[in-house]
C-alpha positions as a Markdown table, in Angstrom:
| # | Residue | x | y | z |
|---|---|---|---|---|
| 1 | Met | -2.9 | 13.4 | -4.9 |
| 2 | Leu | -2.6 | 15.1 | -8.2 |
| 3 | Arg | -2.7 | 18.5 | -6.5 |
| 4 | Val | 0.2 | 17.4 | -4.2 |
| 5 | Ile | 2.3 | 16.5 | -7.2 |
| 6 | Lys | 1.5 | 19.8 | -8.9 |
| 7 | Glu | 2.5 | 21.7 | -5.7 |
| 8 | Val | 5.7 | 19.8 | -5.2 |
| 9 | Arg | 6.7 | 20.4 | -8.8 |
| 10 | Arg | 6.0 | 24.1 | -8.3 |
| 11 | Asp | 7.8 | 24.5 | -5.0 |
| 12 | Tyr | 10.8 | 22.2 | -5.4 |
| 13 | Lys | 13.3 | 21.5 | -8.2 |
| 14 | Ile | 12.5 | 17.9 | -9.0 |
| 15 | Asp | 13.1 | 15.8 | -12.1 |
| 16 | Pro | 9.7 | 15.4 | -13.7 |
| 17 | Asp | 10.9 | 12.2 | -15.3 |
| 18 | Arg | 11.6 | 10.6 | -11.9 |
| 19 | Ile | 8.3 | 10.7 | -10.1 |
| 20 | Tyr | 7.4 | 7.5 | -8.4 |
| 21 | Met | 4.5 | 6.2 | -6.2 |
| 22 | Thr | 4.3 | 3.5 | -3.7 |
| 23 | Gly | 2.0 | 2.4 | -0.9 |
| 24 | His | 1.0 | -0.5 | 1.2 |
| 25 | Ser | -2.4 | -2.1 | 1.7 |
| 26 | Met | -5.0 | 0.7 | 1.1 |
| 27 | Gly | -2.0 | 2.9 | 0.0 |
| 28 | Ala | -1.2 | 0.2 | -2.6 |
| 29 | Glu | -4.8 | 0.3 | -3.8 |
| 30 | Gly | -4.4 | 4.1 | -4.2 |
| 31 | Thr | -1.1 | 3.6 | -5.9 |
| 32 | Trp | -2.7 | 1.2 | -8.4 |
| 33 | Leu | -5.7 | 3.5 | -9.0 |
| 34 | Ile | -3.8 | 6.7 | -9.4 |
| 35 | Gly | -0.9 | 5.1 | -11.3 |
| 36 | Leu | -3.2 | 3.3 | -13.7 |
| 37 | Lys | -5.5 | 6.4 | -14.3 |
| 38 | Tyr | -2.5 | 8.7 | -14.8 |
| 39 | Pro | 0.4 | 6.5 | -16.0 |
| 40 | His | 2.0 | 9.4 | -17.9 |
| 41 | Leu | 2.8 | 11.1 | -14.6 |
| 42 | Phe | 5.0 | 8.4 | -13.2 |
| 43 | Ala | 8.4 | 6.8 | -14.0 |
| 44 | Ala | 7.3 | 3.7 | -12.0 |
| 45 | Ile | 4.9 | 2.5 | -9.3 |
| 46 | Ala | 5.3 | 0.0 | -6.4 |
| 47 | Pro | 2.0 | -1.2 | -4.9 |
| 48 | Met | 2.6 | -3.6 | -2.0 |
| 49 | Ser | -0.2 | -5.9 | -0.6 |
| 50 | Gly | -3.1 | -4.3 | -2.4 |
| 51 | Arg | -5.8 | -5.0 | -4.9 |
| 52 | Ala | -5.3 | -3.8 | -8.5 |
| 53 | Pro | -8.2 | -2.5 | -10.5 |
| 54 | Leu | -7.8 | -5.2 | -13.1 |
| 55 | Asp | -10.0 | -3.4 | -15.6 |
| 56 | Leu | -7.4 | -0.7 | -15.8 |
| 57 | Ile | -4.3 | -2.9 | -15.8 |
| 58 | Lys | -3.8 | -2.3 | -19.6 |
| 59 | Asn | -2.8 | 1.3 | -18.7 |
| 60 | Ala | 0.4 | -0.1 | -17.2 |
| 61 | Gln | 1.7 | -1.4 | -20.5 |
| 62 | Phe | 4.4 | 1.2 | -20.5 |
| 63 | Leu | 4.5 | 1.9 | -16.7 |
| 64 | Pro | 7.0 | -0.2 | -14.8 |
| 65 | Val | 5.5 | -1.9 | -11.8 |
| 66 | Tyr | 7.3 | -3.3 | -8.7 |
| 67 | Leu | 5.0 | -5.6 | -6.7 |
| 68 | Ala | 5.5 | -7.2 | -3.3 |
| 69 | His | 3.1 | -9.3 | -1.3 |
| 70 | Gly | 3.3 | -11.7 | 1.7 |
| 71 | Ala | 2.2 | -15.2 | 0.8 |
| 72 | Lys | 0.5 | -15.6 | 4.2 |
| 73 | Asp | -1.4 | -12.3 | 4.0 |
| 74 | Arg | -4.8 | -12.8 | 5.7 |
| 75 | Gln | -6.1 | -9.2 | 5.0 |
| 76 | Val | -5.5 | -8.9 | 1.2 |
| 77 | Asp | -5.4 | -12.2 | -0.6 |
| 78 | Val | -2.0 | -12.7 | -2.3 |
| 79 | Gln | -3.8 | -13.9 | -5.4 |
| 80 | His | -4.6 | -10.3 | -6.2 |
| 81 | Ser | -0.9 | -9.5 | -6.8 |
| 82 | Arg | -0.4 | -12.8 | -8.6 |
| 83 | Asp | -3.2 | -12.0 | -11.0 |
| 84 | Ala | -2.0 | -8.4 | -11.6 |
| 85 | Tyr | 1.5 | -9.8 | -12.2 |
| 86 | Gln | 0.3 | -12.3 | -14.7 |
| 87 | Leu | -1.8 | -9.7 | -16.6 |
| 88 | Leu | 1.2 | -7.3 | -16.7 |
| 89 | Lys | 3.5 | -10.1 | -18.0 |
| 90 | Asn | 0.9 | -10.9 | -20.7 |
| 91 | Leu | 0.9 | -7.2 | -21.8 |
| 92 | Gly | 4.6 | -7.3 | -22.1 |
| 93 | Ser | 4.9 | -4.7 | -19.3 |
| 94 | Glu | 8.1 | -4.3 | -17.2 |
| 95 | Val | 7.1 | -5.9 | -13.9 |
| 96 | Val | 9.0 | -7.3 | -10.9 |
| 97 | Tyr | 7.1 | -9.4 | -8.4 |
| 98 | His | 8.4 | -10.4 | -5.0 |
| 99 | Glu | 6.2 | -12.8 | -3.1 |
| 100 | Leu | 7.6 | -13.3 | 0.4 |
| 101 | Pro | 6.8 | -16.9 | 1.4 |
| 102 | Asn | 6.8 | -16.4 | 5.2 |
| 103 | Ala | 5.3 | -12.9 | 5.4 |
| 104 | Gly | 1.8 | -11.8 | 6.2 |
| 105 | His | 0.2 | -8.4 | 5.5 |
| 106 | Tyr | 2.8 | -6.6 | 7.6 |
| 107 | Gly | 6.4 | -7.1 | 8.6 |
| 108 | Phe | 8.2 | -7.2 | 5.2 |
| 109 | Ile | 8.0 | -3.6 | 4.0 |
| 110 | Asn | 11.2 | -2.5 | 5.5 |
| 111 | Glu | 13.0 | -5.4 | 3.9 |
| 112 | Glu | 11.5 | -4.5 | 0.5 |
| 113 | Phe | 12.3 | -0.7 | 0.6 |
| 114 | Arg | 16.0 | -1.0 | -0.3 |
| 115 | Ala | 15.3 | -3.2 | -3.3 |
| 116 | Met | 12.3 | -1.1 | -4.3 |
| 117 | Phe | 14.3 | 2.2 | -4.1 |
| 118 | Asp | 17.2 | 0.6 | -6.0 |
| 119 | Trp | 14.8 | -0.5 | -8.7 |
| 120 | Phe | 13.2 | 3.0 | -8.8 |
| 121 | Asp | 16.7 | 4.5 | -9.3 |
| 122 | Gly | 17.0 | 2.5 | -12.6 |
| 123 | His | 13.8 | 4.1 | -14.0 |
| 124 | Lys | 13.0 | 7.3 | -15.7 |
| 125 | Lys | 9.7 | 8.2 | -17.4 |
| 126 | Gln | 9.6 | 6.8 | -20.9 |
């Protein structure tokens, strides 16, 4: 992943202060892991329906996080996102959490994309 970012920055004219990462399920877990290990690379992250490495959550103190999770998720317990949200709030991090009451693991991502991208638009790397 880090190599991909390096190559894209080399080959395309992008704003290095507007690099974002998102993913769903296993992709959310990758988003969490990479985002929390290298928070200085990203303007914001948006993991959806994934488990956060809670031992690294302190690394998001200055990394804005957009979370979304279906309340009826049977594959990844929604409590993972609730716990991450609470820890981020306790750190004073900028965090948005959308828990969709009638959604499971799938089926809500398209609905969240517009809000997530609008939220990304309001963030530049600090």
